[in-house]
C-alpha positions as CSV (number, residue, x, y, z in Angstrom):
1,L,-0.1,0.1,-0.1
2,V,2.7,3.0,1.0
3,F,4.5,1.9,-2.9
4,G,0.3,2.4,-4.8
5,S,-0.3,5.4,-2.1
6,A,3.2,7.3,-3.4
7,I,2.5,6.9,-6.8
8,H,-0.7,8.3,-5.9
9,K,0.7,11.5,-4.7
10,A,3.3,11.9,-7.1
11,I,1.4,12.5,-9.6
12,E,-1.7,14.2,-7.2
13,D,0.7,17.0,-6.2
14,S,2.7,16.7,-9.2
15,G,1.1,19.3,-11.2
16,G,2.3,17.4,-14.3
17,N,6.0,17.6,-14.1
18,V,8.0,15.0,-14.0
19,V,10.7,16.4,-11.8
20,K,8.2,17.6,-9.1
21,G,6.5,14.2,-8.8
22,I,9.4,12.0,-8.4
23,E,10.8,14.3,-6.0
24,V,7.5,13.6,-3.9
25,F,7.7,10.0,-4.7
26,N,11.2,9.8,-3.5
27,S,9.2,11.5,-0.1
28,E,6.5,9.7,0.3
29,F,8.3,5.8,-0.9
30,T,11.0,5.4,1.9
31,K,12.3,2.4,3.1
32,E,11.0,3.6,6.8
33,K,7.7,3.9,6.2
34,L,7.7,-0.3,4.4
35,E,7.0,-3.0,7.1
36,E,10.6,-4.9,8.0
37,R,9.4,-7.5,6.1
38,E,8.9,-5.5,2.6
39,H,12.4,-4.1,3.3
40,K,14.0,-6.3,0.8
41,K,11.2,-5.0,-1.9
42,Y,11.9,-1.5,-1.8
43,D,15.0,-1.8,-4.0
44,E,13.5,-3.5,-6.4
45,L,10.2,-1.0,-6.4
46,L,12.2,2.2,-6.1
47,P,13.5,2.2,-9.8
48,I,10.0,0.7,-11.4
49,G,7.6,3.7,-9.3
50,L,10.1,6.3,-10.8
51,K,9.6,5.1,-13.9
52,I,6.1,4.8,-13.4
53,I,6.1,8.4,-12.7
54,Q,8.2,9.7,-15.6
55,V,6.3,7.6,-18.4
56,Y,3.0,8.5,-16.8
57,L,3.6,12.4,-16.2
58,S,5.2,12.7,-19.6
59,N,2.6,10.7,-21.8
60,I,-0.4,12.2,-19.6
61,E,-2.0,14.4,-22.3
62,N,-1.4,11.8,-24.8
63,L,-2.7,9.5,-23.3
64,H,-6.1,10.9,-21.8
65,R,-6.5,12.5,-25.4
66,L,-6.1,8.7,-26.8
67,H,-8.6,7.6,-24.4
68,G,-11.0,10.6,-24.2
69,I,-10.4,11.0,-21.0
70,D,-10.9,14.7,-19.2
71,M,-7.7,15.9,-17.7
72,N,-9.9,18.1,-14.5
73,G,-12.1,17.0,-12.5
74,T,-12.4,16.6,-8.5
75,K,-9.6,14.9,-7.1
76,E,-9.9,12.1,-3.8
77,L,-13.6,11.9,-3.6
78,K,-14.9,10.5,-0.3
79,I,-17.9,8.2,-1.0
80,N,-20.4,7.6,2.1
81,A,-24.0,6.9,0.7
82,F,-26.4,4.7,1.0
83,L,-26.7,3.2,-2.3
84,E,-29.7,2.6,-4.5
85,N,-31.7,0.1,-7.0
86,P,-31.7,2.1,-10.0
87,L,-35.2,0.9,-11.2
88,N,-37.1,0.9,-8.1
89,G,-35.5,2.9,-6.1
90,K,-34.9,1.3,-2.9
91,K,-32.0,1.7,-1.1
92,L,-29.6,-0.4,0.5
93,V,-29.4,-0.9,4.2
94,L,-25.6,-0.5,4.6
95,P,-23.5,2.2,3.6
96,M,-20.9,2.0,0.6
97,Y,-17.7,3.6,1.9
98,G,-15.0,4.4,-0.5
99,R,-12.9,7.0,-2.0
100,I,-12.5,7.9,-5.8
101,D,-9.0,8.7,-7.1
102,E,-10.6,11.9,-9.4
103,L,-14.3,12.1,-11.2
104,T,-14.0,14.5,-13.8
105,A,-15.9,17.7,-14.9
106,S,-17.9,15.9,-17.4
107,N,-19.0,12.8,-15.1
108,Q,-16.3,10.7,-15.9
109,I,-14.4,8.5,-12.9
110,K,-11.4,7.8,-13.0
111,E,-9.2,5.3,-10.8
112,L,-5.0,4.9,-10.6
113,K,-4.1,1.5,-10.2
114,T,-0.8,-0.2,-9.1
115,S,-0.6,-4.1,-10.1
116,G,1.4,-7.1,-10.1
117,R,0.1,-8.0,-13.6
118,A,-2.5,-6.6,-16.2
119,Y,-5.7,-6.4,-14.9
120,N,-8.7,-8.5,-16.7
121,P,-11.6,-6.2,-17.3
122,D,-13.6,-9.4,-17.5
123,D,-12.8,-10.9,-13.9
124,E,-15.7,-10.2,-11.8
125,T,-14.3,-8.9,-9.0
126,F,-13.2,-6.1,-11.1
127,K,-16.2,-5.1,-12.8
128,L,-18.2,-5.1,-9.0
129,Q,-16.0,-2.5,-8.2
130,T,-16.4,0.0,-11.3
131,K,-20.5,-1.1,-11.1
132,L,-20.3,0.1,-7.3
133,Y,-18.5,3.6,-8.3
134,A,-21.2,3.5,-11.0
135,L,-24.5,2.7,-8.7
136,W,-23.1,5.1,-6.7
137,M,-23.2,8.5,-8.4
138,W,-26.7,7.2,-10.0
139,S,-27.5,6.7,-6.5
140,E,-25.7,10.0,-5.6
141,K,-26.8,12.4,-9.0
142,K,-29.3,10.2,-10.7
143,I,-26.9,10.3,-13.7
144,L,-24.3,7.8,-14.7
145,P,-20.8,8.0,-15.6
146,K,-19.8,9.2,-19.2
147,S,-17.1,6.1,-18.5
148,I,-15.2,4.4,-15.8
149,N,-11.6,5.0,-16.4
150,Y,-8.7,2.7,-15.2
151,I,-5.1,3.5,-15.6
152,V,-3.2,0.8,-14.7
153,F,0.8,0.6,-13.5
154,V,2.2,-2.6,-14.4
155,K,4.8,-2.9,-11.3
156,N,7.3,-4.5,-13.9
157,M,10.1,-3.4,-15.3
158,A,9.7,-4.9,-18.8
159,V,5.9,-3.5,-19.2
160,L,7.1,-0.5,-18.3
161,N,9.8,-0.1,-21.1
162,S,7.8,-1.7,-23.8
163,V,5.7,0.4,-26.5
164,T,2.4,-0.1,-24.4
165,P,3.5,0.4,-20.6
166,I,0.4,1.5,-19.0
167,Q,-3.1,-0.6,-19.5
168,V,-6.4,2.1,-19.7
169,I,-9.4,0.5,-19.3
170,N,-12.5,2.1,-20.5
171,L,-16.1,1.1,-19.0
172,Q,-19.6,1.8,-19.3
173,Y,-22.9,0.8,-17.4
174,S,-26.6,1.0,-18.6
175,V,-28.8,1.2,-15.4
176,E,-30.2,-2.6,-15.8
177,D,-26.1,-3.3,-15.7
178,L,-26.4,-1.4,-12.7
179,A,-29.6,-2.6,-11.2
180,E,-28.4,-6.5,-11.2
């Protein structure tokens, strides 16, 4: 979690500047913040984190334009809401708590993820999280997100040095999908 949090903080606080992003990452991802059993991974993850910051921030505008993702929005949106079935309006009895990385000005949900491997967009667990985000938006605003966009950074130097170092997954759901 320390690694992923450092990536998030570096991207959020960088203002799009690679040098600033690297400075933030270096201050957030330190051996002292890791549990002792994780210390051996530090030397492996440090260059990977620096590469993620460099690749993403150097290509952020092109990446967003290519995938139709807005650049501006509300970052770190905290969720505390009772979700409702969009077809019958019934509210669930338990609230949903969470955090969305960014809700763009055009109602796109953007999530940054670090992972040991590429995401499988057909994985049911993955779909559950994305549907919950969309259902939250429906429950709170009575609109569907224009899209849910996952930007996945695979913690693997071979992937980061490849032609496609960042995985972008764009999803959309209907009201029927959410009621399901």
